[in-house]
C-alpha positions as CSV (number, residue, x, y, z in Angstrom):
1,M,75.1,77.0,94.0
2,P,78.3,79.0,94.0
3,A,79.9,79.9,90.7
4,K,82.7,77.8,89.5
5,K,86.2,79.1,89.8
6,N,88.7,78.8,87.0
7,K,91.7,77.1,88.5
8,I,94.8,78.2,86.6
9,D,98.1,76.7,87.3
10,P,100.5,79.6,87.9
11,A,103.4,77.5,86.6
12,T,102.0,77.5,83.1
13,L,101.4,81.3,82.8
14,T,103.5,83.3,80.5
15,G,103.6,86.9,79.2
16,T,100.8,89.2,80.1
17,A,98.9,86.6,82.1
18,L,102.0,86.1,84.3
19,V,102.4,89.8,84.9
20,K,98.7,90.0,85.9
21,E,99.0,87.1,88.3
22,V,102.1,88.7,89.9
23,C,100.3,92.0,90.3
24,R,97.2,90.3,91.8
25,R,99.3,88.4,94.3
26,L,101.2,91.5,95.3
27,R,98.0,93.4,95.8
28,L,96.6,90.5,97.9
29,A,99.8,90.4,100.0
30,R,99.6,94.2,100.6
31,S,96.0,93.9,101.7
32,R,97.0,91.1,104.1
33,W,99.8,93.3,105.4
34,K,97.3,96.2,106.1
35,D,95.0,93.7,107.9
36,H,98.0,92.7,110.1
37,N,97.7,89.1,108.9
38,N,101.4,88.4,108.7
39,R,101.2,84.7,108.1
40,A,98.9,85.1,105.0
41,C,101.0,88.1,103.9
42,R,104.2,86.0,104.0
43,A,102.6,83.2,102.0
44,E,101.2,85.4,99.3
45,R,104.5,87.4,99.1
46,E,106.5,84.2,98.6
47,K,104.1,83.0,95.8
48,A,104.3,86.4,94.2
49,L,108.1,86.5,94.5
50,A,108.4,83.1,92.9
51,L,106.3,84.2,89.9
52,Y,108.2,87.5,89.8
53,E,111.5,85.7,89.4
54,K,110.1,84.0,86.3
55,L,109.5,87.3,84.5
56,D,112.1,88.7,82.1
57,K,113.3,92.3,82.3
58,A,110.6,93.6,80.1
59,G,107.9,91.8,82.1
60,R,109.2,93.1,85.4
61,E,109.0,96.7,84.1
62,K,105.2,96.0,83.4
63,V,104.6,95.4,87.1
64,P,103.7,98.8,88.6
65,Q,106.5,100.5,90.4
66,E,104.4,100.9,93.5
67,L,104.2,97.1,93.8
68,R,107.8,96.5,93.0
69,V,108.9,99.0,95.7
70,W,106.6,97.4,98.2
71,L,107.9,94.0,97.4
72,R,111.6,95.0,97.7
73,Y,111.0,97.1,100.9
74,R,109.0,94.4,102.6
75,S,111.4,91.7,101.4
76,E,114.5,93.3,102.8
77,K,113.1,94.8,106.0
78,Y,110.6,92.4,107.3
79,F,111.3,89.1,105.6
80,G,115.0,89.2,105.1
81,D,117.7,86.9,106.7
82,G,118.3,89.4,109.5
83,R,114.8,89.0,110.9
84,T,113.7,86.4,113.4
85,A,111.7,83.5,112.0
86,P,107.9,83.5,112.6
87,Q,106.9,81.6,115.7
88,R,104.8,78.5,115.7
89,R,101.3,78.8,116.9
90,R,100.4,76.8,120.0
């Protein structure tokens, strides 16, 4: 029998738990990016960005700079308004 997973609602997170969840999602998005799985990367990035927006200034500084730079760079270059939208699968 598989182990039970603790299902945590990201909307209820605050403080350190919220920072940890943002970091976890950003690392997951980066691994999806390295695997060339753009659809999964985009989904995780959007979830991470939504949680990142909830952080205050002090909380944002707790997110490692490497992850913040990746989020900003990928957000502007690959997922910004100037890019074409992802195509639908057939």
